[in-house]
VOVEX-775663 format. One line per 5 residues: number of its first residue (from 0); their letters; for each residue x, y, z of N, C-alpha, C. Coordinates in Angstrom, 2 decimals, always signed. Example, Ala and Ser with C-alpha at 12.3 -4.5 7.8 and 13.67 -1.06 7.14 Angstrom:
2
0	AS	+13.19/-5.69/+7.80/+12.30/-4.50/+7.80/+13.20/-3.30/+7.80; +12.85/-2.25/+7.08/+13.67/-1.06/+7.14/+12.90/+0.03/+7.87;
***
This chain:
228
0	MNFGN	+31.16/+32.67/+33.94/+31.77/+32.20/+35.20/+33.79/+32.00/+35.15; +33.34/+32.56/+36.12/+35.37/+32.62/+36.51/+36.47/+31.29/+36.66; +37.23/+31.26/+36.98/+38.23/+30.09/+36.60/+38.02/+29.34/+38.02; +37.39/+30.00/+39.04/+37.03/+29.13/+40.26/+36.38/+28.02/+39.89; +34.65/+29.02/+39.59/+33.44/+27.94/+39.23/+34.21/+26.86/+38.21;
5	LKILA	+35.02/+27.37/+37.31/+35.30/+26.59/+35.89/+35.23/+25.17/+36.37; +36.10/+25.86/+37.37/+37.05/+23.89/+37.75/+36.34/+23.30/+38.69; +35.31/+24.10/+39.81/+34.77/+23.40/+40.63/+33.75/+22.17/+39.75; +33.10/+22.82/+38.29/+32.33/+22.37/+37.53/+32.81/+20.78/+36.89; +33.88/+21.45/+36.10/+34.73/+20.41/+35.46/+35.29/+19.06/+36.01;
10	RAYVP	+35.12/+19.14/+37.66/+35.33/+17.49/+38.50/+34.08/+16.95/+38.28; +32.90/+18.14/+38.39/+31.57/+17.76/+38.02/+31.23/+17.23/+36.92; +31.61/+17.38/+36.29/+31.41/+16.87/+34.29/+31.85/+15.25/+34.66; +32.88/+15.13/+35.14/+34.11/+13.89/+34.68/+33.96/+13.90/+36.02; +33.47/+13.07/+36.66/+33.23/+12.22/+37.96/+34.58/+11.59/+38.14;
15	GAKVS	+35.20/+11.35/+37.50/+36.39/+9.81/+37.42/+37.90/+10.98/+37.56; +38.01/+12.24/+37.16/+38.48/+12.91/+36.79/+39.06/+13.35/+38.61; +38.78/+12.56/+39.77/+39.58/+13.38/+40.87/+40.58/+13.92/+41.23; +41.43/+14.41/+42.10/+42.45/+15.29/+42.61/+43.24/+14.15/+42.64; +43.24/+13.13/+42.92/+44.32/+11.99/+43.09/+44.42/+11.59/+41.72;
20	VVSDS	+43.50/+11.60/+40.16/+44.11/+10.91/+39.02/+44.54/+12.13/+38.69; +44.02/+12.84/+38.53/+44.20/+14.33/+37.85/+44.42/+15.54/+38.39; +45.93/+16.17/+38.54/+45.63/+17.41/+39.77/+45.08/+18.35/+38.87; +45.25/+19.32/+39.64/+44.71/+20.60/+39.70/+45.59/+21.23/+38.46; +46.89/+21.23/+38.31/+47.85/+21.78/+37.28/+47.45/+21.09/+36.06;
25	VLNLL	+46.63/+20.06/+35.77/+46.69/+19.80/+34.34/+45.03/+20.08/+34.30; +44.42/+20.38/+35.30/+42.98/+20.96/+35.02/+43.10/+22.32/+34.57; +43.45/+22.69/+34.69/+43.95/+24.33/+35.26/+44.54/+24.68/+33.37; +45.67/+23.67/+33.10/+46.46/+24.20/+31.81/+45.27/+23.35/+30.55; +44.08/+22.62/+31.30/+43.29/+21.72/+29.99/+42.18/+22.64/+29.66;
30	LNQGV	+41.33/+23.76/+31.03/+40.87/+24.48/+31.05/+41.39/+25.98/+29.94; +42.57/+26.25/+30.63/+43.07/+27.61/+29.23/+43.53/+27.29/+28.34; +43.55/+26.18/+27.83/+44.59/+25.28/+26.09/+42.69/+25.43/+25.73; +41.36/+24.72/+26.13/+40.17/+25.39/+25.85/+40.20/+26.31/+25.17; +39.90/+27.47/+26.71/+39.55/+28.79/+25.71/+40.63/+29.16/+24.72;
35	VEIAA	+42.18/+28.97/+24.78/+42.85/+29.49/+23.14/+41.72/+28.86/+22.40; +42.07/+27.86/+22.20/+41.12/+26.95/+21.13/+39.66/+27.40/+20.53; +38.89/+27.86/+22.09/+37.71/+28.43/+21.71/+37.95/+29.93/+20.95; +38.56/+30.41/+21.65/+38.80/+31.32/+20.82/+39.50/+31.63/+19.34; +39.72/+30.78/+18.67/+40.53/+30.42/+17.21/+39.71/+30.21/+16.57;
40	LTICL	+38.46/+29.35/+17.61/+37.74/+28.43/+16.14/+36.46/+29.39/+16.63; +35.91/+30.74/+16.99/+34.96/+31.56/+17.20/+35.17/+32.99/+17.06; +36.40/+33.19/+16.92/+37.44/+34.35/+16.58/+36.11/+35.62/+17.85; +36.16/+34.86/+18.79/+35.51/+35.71/+19.88/+35.98/+37.04/+20.12; +37.34/+37.25/+20.26/+38.27/+37.85/+20.99/+38.94/+38.94/+19.45;
45	KANKK	+37.56/+39.85/+18.96/+37.82/+40.38/+17.88/+39.14/+41.92/+18.25; +40.23/+41.88/+17.12/+41.21/+42.75/+17.57/+41.53/+43.59/+16.36; +42.08/+44.53/+15.83/+42.80/+45.22/+14.96/+44.15/+46.36/+15.40; +45.23/+46.24/+14.72/+46.34/+46.84/+15.24/+47.06/+47.44/+13.47; +47.66/+48.14/+13.93/+48.68/+48.97/+12.72/+50.00/+48.79/+13.45;
50	FNVVA	+50.73/+48.56/+12.77/+52.43/+49.00/+12.71/+52.67/+49.37/+10.98; +54.29/+49.58/+11.58/+54.96/+50.29/+10.79/+55.35/+49.35/+9.37; +55.40/+50.32/+8.49/+55.66/+49.18/+7.11/+57.16/+49.84/+6.58; +58.15/+49.47/+6.93/+60.02/+49.55/+6.43/+60.04/+49.00/+4.84; +60.01/+50.63/+4.35/+60.62/+50.09/+2.80/+61.16/+49.16/+2.97;
55	DQREY	+60.91/+48.23/+1.64/+61.90/+46.66/+1.14/+61.96/+46.25/+1.68; +60.75/+46.33/+3.15/+60.84/+44.89/+3.78/+59.91/+43.88/+3.75; +60.04/+42.68/+2.98/+58.70/+41.54/+2.63/+57.82/+41.20/+3.96; +58.81/+40.54/+4.94/+57.99/+40.02/+5.47/+58.16/+40.47/+7.13; +57.17/+40.28/+7.58/+57.51/+39.76/+8.90/+56.90/+39.58/+9.89;
60	VLSSV	+57.62/+39.46/+11.27/+57.56/+38.86/+12.39/+55.83/+38.92/+13.19; +55.40/+38.22/+13.03/+53.85/+38.26/+13.44/+53.72/+38.66/+14.87; +54.46/+37.63/+15.66/+54.42/+37.49/+16.82/+54.69/+38.77/+17.46; +55.24/+39.62/+16.53/+56.61/+40.86/+17.07/+55.46/+42.72/+16.99; +55.27/+41.59/+15.66/+54.37/+43.45/+15.33/+52.90/+43.30/+15.91;
65	VGDFL	+52.57/+42.48/+16.03/+51.46/+41.72/+16.88/+51.26/+41.00/+18.01; +51.26/+41.30/+18.54/+52.28/+40.25/+19.92/+51.06/+39.43/+20.27; +49.89/+39.76/+20.17/+48.66/+38.99/+20.73/+48.14/+38.30/+19.88; +48.69/+38.16/+18.50/+47.90/+37.48/+17.35/+47.41/+35.96/+17.82; +46.58/+35.43/+17.26/+46.09/+33.88/+17.21/+45.61/+33.99/+15.82;
70	IMDDP	+44.83/+34.23/+15.20/+44.09/+34.02/+13.81/+43.54/+35.26/+12.90; +44.02/+35.09/+12.28/+43.44/+36.28/+10.96/+41.57/+36.20/+10.94; +41.49/+37.59/+11.12/+39.92/+37.77/+11.11/+39.40/+37.58/+9.48; +38.01/+37.86/+9.03/+37.55/+38.61/+7.72/+38.13/+39.44/+7.39; +38.32/+40.38/+7.52/+38.90/+42.21/+6.87/+40.62/+41.90/+6.41;
75	GVYWY	+41.00/+41.07/+7.32/+42.44/+40.53/+6.78/+43.32/+41.37/+7.23; +44.05/+42.63/+5.95/+45.33/+43.52/+6.40/+44.91/+44.46/+5.25; +45.09/+45.54/+5.90/+44.60/+46.75/+4.93/+46.33/+47.48/+4.69; +46.15/+48.17/+3.87/+47.65/+49.10/+3.58/+47.24/+50.51/+2.94; +48.15/+51.21/+4.05/+47.90/+52.54/+3.50/+48.40/+53.19/+2.38;
80	NGSSW	+48.38/+53.78/+1.38/+49.01/+53.91/-0.09/+49.40/+55.30/+0.29; +49.16/+56.11/+0.58/+49.35/+57.66/+1.24/+47.98/+58.69/+1.32; +47.14/+58.10/+0.90/+45.87/+58.77/+0.64/+44.61/+58.13/+1.49; +44.41/+56.79/+1.06/+43.47/+55.69/+1.91/+44.10/+54.20/+1.93; +43.20/+53.97/+2.38/+43.36/+52.69/+2.63/+43.07/+51.52/+1.59;
85	KQLCP	+44.12/+50.73/+1.30/+43.38/+49.53/+0.38/+43.50/+48.04/+1.06; +42.45/+47.54/+0.82/+42.37/+46.01/+1.30/+43.49/+45.08/+0.58; +44.40/+44.52/+1.27/+44.88/+43.80/+0.02/+44.25/+41.84/+0.26; +44.76/+41.49/-0.88/+43.79/+40.47/-1.56/+44.93/+39.12/-0.56; +44.09/+38.53/+0.28/+45.03/+37.09/+0.97/+45.42/+35.97/-0.08;
90	VTMKW	+46.88/+35.52/-0.08/+46.79/+34.44/-0.55/+48.20/+33.31/+0.01; +48.57/+32.47/-0.53/+49.74/+31.93/+0.05/+50.80/+32.01/-0.96; +52.43/+31.49/-0.28/+53.54/+31.71/-1.00/+53.07/+30.94/-2.43; +52.77/+29.37/-2.12/+52.39/+28.39/-3.11/+51.70/+29.23/-4.63; +50.66/+30.24/-4.22/+49.53/+30.76/-5.36/+49.87/+31.64/-5.51;
95	LDENR	+51.54/+32.41/-5.23/+51.66/+32.96/-6.12/+53.49/+32.99/-6.62; +53.82/+31.58/-6.09/+54.96/+30.50/-6.76/+54.10/+30.28/-8.11; +53.07/+29.74/-8.03/+52.41/+29.06/-9.46/+51.78/+30.47/-10.73; +51.00/+31.35/-10.33/+50.86/+32.44/-10.89/+50.97/+33.64/-10.98; +52.42/+33.83/-10.07/+53.47/+34.99/-10.09/+54.81/+34.17/-9.92;
100	PNWRD	+55.65/+33.52/-10.72/+56.97/+32.84/-11.03/+57.97/+33.67/-10.27; +57.48/+35.40/-10.60/+58.81/+35.33/-10.88/+58.71/+37.06/-9.57; +57.89/+36.33/-8.78/+57.03/+37.46/-7.71/+58.67/+38.06/-6.79; +59.26/+36.89/-6.37/+60.49/+37.22/-5.33/+61.16/+38.18/-6.20; +61.19/+38.42/-7.21/+62.58/+39.53/-8.61/+61.79/+40.89/-8.62;
105	EDSGN	+60.28/+40.83/-8.52/+59.66/+42.01/-8.56/+60.05/+43.30/-8.38; +59.80/+44.09/-8.78/+60.09/+45.65/-7.79/+59.36/+46.01/-6.75; +59.76/+46.96/-5.61/+58.84/+47.01/-4.71/+57.98/+48.47/-5.32; +57.08/+48.37/-4.62/+55.65/+49.44/-5.65/+54.44/+49.30/-4.05; +53.52/+49.67/-4.13/+52.50/+49.22/-3.15/+51.87/+47.70/-3.18;
110	PKYYY	+51.96/+47.26/-1.98/+51.44/+45.97/-1.79/+49.86/+45.57/-2.26; +50.15/+44.68/-3.05/+48.50/+43.96/-3.48/+48.05/+42.94/-3.10; +49.26/+42.20/-2.43/+48.91/+40.94/-2.00/+49.67/+40.48/-0.62; +48.83/+40.15/+0.41/+49.43/+39.63/+1.54/+49.79/+37.78/+1.90; +50.75/+37.36/+2.38/+50.37/+36.08/+2.67/+50.37/+35.70/+4.18;
115	QESDT	+50.37/+34.69/+4.86/+50.79/+34.25/+6.39/+51.07/+32.62/+6.56; +52.05/+32.41/+6.40/+52.54/+31.43/+6.53/+53.37/+31.66/+8.21; +52.49/+30.66/+8.98/+53.03/+30.10/+10.35/+53.02/+31.58/+11.16; +53.95/+31.87/+11.58/+54.83/+33.47/+12.49/+55.33/+34.54/+11.21; +54.75/+34.48/+10.20/+55.13/+34.84/+9.08/+54.46/+35.54/+8.37;
120	LGFHP	+54.08/+37.36/+7.97/+53.69/+38.02/+7.77/+54.24/+39.31/+6.29; +53.69/+38.03/+5.34/+54.93/+38.88/+3.80/+53.99/+39.35/+3.62; +54.50/+40.43/+1.80/+53.71/+41.46/+1.08/+54.10/+41.22/-0.11; +53.27/+41.39/-1.02/+54.39/+41.19/-2.57/+52.80/+42.57/-3.16; +53.20/+43.56/-3.78/+55.27/+43.95/-4.15/+55.40/+44.47/-2.73;
125	TPDTS	+56.48/+44.15/-2.87/+57.45/+44.75/-1.75/+57.17/+46.02/-0.86; +56.45/+46.66/-0.17/+56.49/+48.09/-0.50/+57.69/+49.07/-0.60; +57.71/+50.06/-1.22/+58.78/+51.15/-1.64/+58.86/+52.24/-1.01; +58.26/+52.32/+0.07/+58.38/+53.64/+1.41/+57.98/+52.51/+2.89; +58.67/+53.54/+3.64/+58.57/+53.64/+5.42/+57.32/+54.37/+5.27;
130	LASGF	+56.89/+53.96/+5.97/+55.42/+54.56/+6.47/+55.06/+53.99/+8.16; +54.44/+54.98/+8.89/+54.02/+54.84/+10.45/+52.97/+54.28/+9.82; +52.85/+53.30/+11.09/+51.15/+52.98/+11.10/+50.76/+52.45/+9.29; +51.64/+52.06/+8.58/+50.99/+51.96/+7.14/+49.98/+50.41/+6.81; +50.13/+49.45/+7.97/+49.52/+48.24/+7.83/+48.73/+48.00/+9.09;
135	HVYYG	+47.37/+47.47/+8.91/+46.02/+47.34/+9.52/+46.09/+45.86/+9.64; +45.91/+45.14/+10.71/+45.80/+43.71/+11.12/+44.21/+43.51/+11.86; +43.51/+43.42/+11.05/+42.21/+42.39/+11.56/+42.29/+40.54/+11.94; +42.39/+40.82/+13.36/+42.57/+39.53/+13.71/+41.87/+39.06/+15.17; +42.12/+37.89/+15.39/+41.52/+37.55/+16.87/+42.86/+37.12/+17.36;
140	KKPSG	+42.12/+37.57/+18.12/+43.10/+37.71/+19.75/+43.76/+37.19/+20.59; +44.94/+36.75/+20.91/+44.75/+35.17/+22.23/+44.34/+35.85/+23.62; +44.08/+34.51/+24.34/+43.37/+34.73/+25.41/+44.63/+35.09/+26.42; +44.66/+35.32/+27.25/+46.24/+36.11/+28.90/+46.16/+34.95/+29.38; +44.59/+34.49/+29.67/+45.10/+33.01/+30.07/+44.29/+33.26/+32.02;
145	MTTED	+43.93/+32.35/+32.36/+43.84/+32.46/+33.76/+44.76/+31.87/+34.69; +44.72/+32.41/+36.15/+46.40/+32.18/+37.12/+45.17/+32.27/+38.30; +44.58/+32.75/+38.32/+43.41/+32.61/+39.66/+41.91/+32.72/+39.76; +41.57/+32.97/+40.58/+40.19/+32.04/+41.28/+39.09/+33.13/+40.35; +39.27/+34.29/+40.58/+38.76/+34.84/+40.14/+38.67/+35.94/+38.79;
150	QYPFG	+39.65/+35.19/+38.25/+39.96/+35.44/+36.77/+38.81/+34.98/+36.61; +38.54/+35.93/+34.79/+37.52/+35.24/+34.07/+38.14/+34.60/+32.35; +37.66/+34.01/+31.50/+38.43/+33.01/+30.75/+38.67/+33.79/+29.08; +37.87/+35.38/+29.21/+38.44/+35.55/+27.76/+38.62/+37.28/+28.54; +38.50/+37.61/+29.34/+38.16/+39.21/+29.89/+39.48/+39.62/+31.02;
155	GEAEI	+39.70/+38.27/+31.52/+40.90/+38.59/+32.83/+40.12/+39.10/+33.66; +40.49/+39.88/+34.52/+39.73/+40.54/+36.01/+38.45/+40.67/+35.89; +38.24/+41.25/+34.50/+36.62/+41.90/+33.91/+36.07/+40.86/+33.37; +34.56/+40.23/+33.64/+34.09/+39.44/+32.58/+33.63/+40.31/+31.11; +33.33/+39.29/+30.62/+32.97/+39.78/+28.75/+31.47/+39.10/+29.02;
160	THLSI	+30.50/+40.13/+29.33/+29.20/+39.40/+29.53/+28.76/+38.27/+28.35; +29.15/+39.40/+27.30/+28.39/+38.47/+26.05/+29.05/+36.95/+25.43; +30.66/+37.22/+26.13/+31.17/+35.55/+25.84/+30.99/+34.46/+27.10; +30.03/+34.75/+27.84/+29.72/+34.08/+29.11/+28.81/+32.57/+28.44; +28.64/+32.80/+27.44/+27.75/+31.85/+26.71/+28.79/+30.65/+26.33;
165	LSEAI	+30.06/+31.04/+26.46/+31.24/+29.88/+25.46/+31.78/+28.96/+27.39; +30.86/+29.28/+27.98/+31.48/+28.40/+29.21/+31.44/+27.09/+29.55; +30.18/+26.46/+28.72/+29.66/+25.46/+28.46/+30.95/+24.89/+27.24; +31.26/+25.30/+26.26/+32.46/+25.03/+25.60/+33.36/+24.41/+26.17; +33.54/+25.23/+27.16/+35.24/+25.32/+27.81/+35.18/+23.97/+28.49;
170	LYYWK	+34.29/+23.56/+29.02/+33.95/+22.29/+29.73/+33.51/+20.96/+28.67; +33.12/+20.94/+27.37/+32.89/+20.14/+27.19/+34.38/+20.10/+26.78; +35.65/+21.13/+26.27/+36.58/+20.72/+25.37/+37.57/+19.74/+27.14; +37.05/+20.44/+27.78/+37.93/+19.48/+29.16/+37.45/+18.29/+29.13; +36.27/+17.84/+29.09/+35.29/+16.67/+29.64/+36.25/+15.61/+27.99;
175	WKILP	+36.19/+16.13/+26.77/+36.61/+15.82/+25.99/+38.38/+15.29/+25.58; +39.04/+16.37/+26.20/+40.44/+16.44/+25.86/+40.92/+15.11/+27.50; +40.57/+15.17/+28.47/+40.82/+14.58/+29.68/+40.51/+13.38/+29.75; +39.94/+12.39/+29.03/+39.38/+11.13/+28.82/+40.54/+10.26/+28.77; +41.59/+10.35/+27.32/+42.82/+9.64/+27.19/+43.48/+9.57/+28.77;
180	ALNKD	+43.17/+10.21/+30.12/+44.25/+10.28/+30.67/+43.86/+9.08/+31.78; +42.02/+9.25/+31.32/+41.39/+8.10/+32.57/+41.57/+6.93/+31.19; +42.28/+6.94/+30.27/+42.33/+5.75/+28.91/+40.32/+5.27/+28.72; +39.89/+6.51/+28.71/+38.59/+6.41/+27.87/+38.78/+7.04/+26.72; +39.80/+6.89/+25.67/+40.32/+7.89/+24.49/+40.02/+6.44/+23.47;
185	GTDNF	+39.46/+5.19/+23.67/+39.18/+4.43/+22.83/+37.65/+3.54/+22.92; +36.90/+4.61/+23.53/+35.75/+4.41/+24.29/+34.16/+5.51/+23.70; +32.99/+5.07/+23.08/+32.38/+5.91/+22.71/+32.02/+7.24/+23.25; +32.27/+6.91/+24.53/+32.18/+8.82/+25.73/+32.90/+9.63/+24.78; +34.18/+8.96/+24.45/+35.43/+9.73/+24.02/+35.11/+10.32/+22.31;
190	RLAER	+34.55/+9.52/+21.67/+33.78/+10.24/+20.04/+33.20/+11.16/+20.68; +32.38/+11.02/+21.40/+30.40/+11.50/+22.05/+30.99/+13.15/+22.41; +31.83/+13.10/+23.19/+32.72/+14.15/+24.37/+33.09/+15.16/+22.82; +34.17/+14.92/+21.86/+34.66/+15.23/+21.02/+33.57/+16.12/+19.87; +32.45/+15.26/+19.56/+31.19/+15.48/+18.97/+30.59/+16.75/+19.54;
195	AFYNE	+30.52/+16.39/+21.30/+29.57/+17.93/+22.18/+30.19/+18.69/+21.67; +31.53/+18.63/+21.92/+32.53/+20.20/+21.57/+31.91/+20.89/+20.77; +32.38/+19.93/+19.38/+32.03/+20.87/+17.85/+30.83/+21.30/+17.77; +30.18/+20.55/+18.39/+28.32/+21.01/+18.43/+28.17/+21.81/+19.25; +28.66/+22.07/+19.99/+28.77/+23.72/+20.90/+29.15/+25.09/+20.50;
200	ITLKK	+30.54/+24.67/+19.67/+30.98/+25.69/+18.86/+30.25/+26.13/+18.13; +29.78/+25.40/+17.26/+28.57/+26.02/+15.83/+27.36/+26.25/+16.16; +27.12/+25.74/+17.70/+25.37/+26.86/+17.74/+26.03/+28.02/+18.08; +27.05/+28.17/+19.05/+28.06/+29.63/+19.86/+28.14/+30.37/+19.15; +29.00/+29.93/+18.34/+29.56/+30.68/+17.36/+28.29/+31.66/+15.92;
205	AMLAR	+27.50/+30.95/+16.04/+26.30/+31.16/+15.48/+25.50/+32.11/+16.09; +25.69/+32.48/+17.89/+24.06/+33.21/+18.09/+25.39/+34.24/+18.56; +26.78/+33.76/+18.51/+27.03/+34.74/+18.66/+27.46/+36.21/+17.65; +27.03/+35.23/+16.53/+27.04/+36.46/+14.89/+25.54/+36.97/+15.04; +24.96/+36.76/+15.44/+23.25/+37.00/+15.25/+23.41/+38.20/+15.69;
210	RPDIS	+22.59/+39.20/+15.00/+22.52/+40.49/+15.03/+21.55/+40.94/+14.90; +20.21/+40.69/+15.67/+18.71/+41.19/+15.04/+18.28/+42.26/+15.64; +19.61/+43.45/+15.68/+18.98/+44.78/+15.33/+19.65/+45.11/+14.35; +20.22/+44.62/+13.50/+20.66/+44.32/+11.90/+19.64/+44.16/+11.17; +19.30/+43.07/+11.18/+17.81/+42.30/+10.72/+16.56/+43.05/+10.66;
215	ASRYN	+16.55/+44.00/+12.42/+15.25/+44.27/+12.34/+14.93/+45.65/+11.99; +16.69/+46.19/+11.88/+16.75/+47.81/+10.86/+16.33/+48.19/+10.19; +14.88/+49.20/+10.03/+14.13/+50.07/+8.91/+15.23/+50.27/+8.06; +16.37/+50.78/+8.32/+17.42/+51.44/+7.05/+17.36/+50.42/+6.44; +18.00/+48.88/+6.67/+18.31/+47.63/+6.03/+17.39/+47.01/+5.28;
220	QMQGT	+16.16/+47.42/+6.26/+14.89/+47.11/+5.58/+14.76/+47.56/+4.42; +14.92/+49.08/+4.11/+14.28/+50.02/+3.03/+15.62/+49.83/+2.08; +16.68/+48.81/+2.05/+17.68/+48.78/+1.13/+17.02/+47.65/-0.01; +15.97/+47.05/+0.66/+15.69/+46.62/-0.36/+16.81/+44.92/-0.62; +16.11/+43.89/-2.30/+17.74/+42.90/-2.03/+18.56/+43.51/-3.49;
225	KIR	+19.78/+42.76/-2.59/+20.85/+43.47/-3.33/+21.53/+42.99/-4.29; +22.00/+43.13/-5.37/+21.85/+42.61/-6.44/+23.68/+42.69/-6.57; +23.88/+41.65/-6.97/+25.80/+41.27/-6.81/+25.81/+41.10/-8.57;
***
C-alpha cells in the first residue's frame, strides 16, 4: 500500500481526524514515524555493512560508519582477525566496568567484545591494527521516509511485497498516536488502540519470521533432534 492509499485509510480509521482538525503535515509525520517504529520493532529491513578498522581506536560513531543504522540485529558484529571472521560478544559498558574493571587500560589486541551506547559503537580490546572492511555489522536499517503519494513505506519507489502485511500496523499506530490530539488519550479507546498496535506487531513479526520452506525441508528433517 503506497503513501497515498495509507493517507486515505488513515482518515477513514479515525473519522474525527478531519483535515480541519489534523493537518496533512501531522498525518504525514505520524505515518512516517510509525514506519520507523515498526521497522525497529520487527527488524524487517535487515541489512549488513562492513567498515574500516582504525588501529588503537576504541569507539566509532554509528551514524557515520553505518549511516542508515536503526537497531542491532541478532548476529551483531563480526571482526576479521586476518584469516577468518569472528563473532564478537555483545556487552554493555557497565558489564565491562563490573567484570573487567581495568578494561580501559588494557593493551590493544584482537577485539572480543563490543558495546553500543546510543550512537557509539565500541570495542574491547581496542584493535591493534588497521584493516579495510574489518568490522561487519548486522542491523535493521531505518526506512528512508515517504514524501510522495506513490512511494511505499519500506521500499521507497518500489514496493517490498512481503512487507505489505505491515500496512495495518502503520494504520494502528496512526490511530493510537492521533487520539491525544483529539483529547481522547484518557479514554478506553486510547488504551485499546495502543494494545491493538502491539498485538498487530506481535502477529506480523511472527509471520515475517515463518519459514515453511525450511521446516518442510527434507534436509532439515534428516538432521534429527539437535543435542546442545
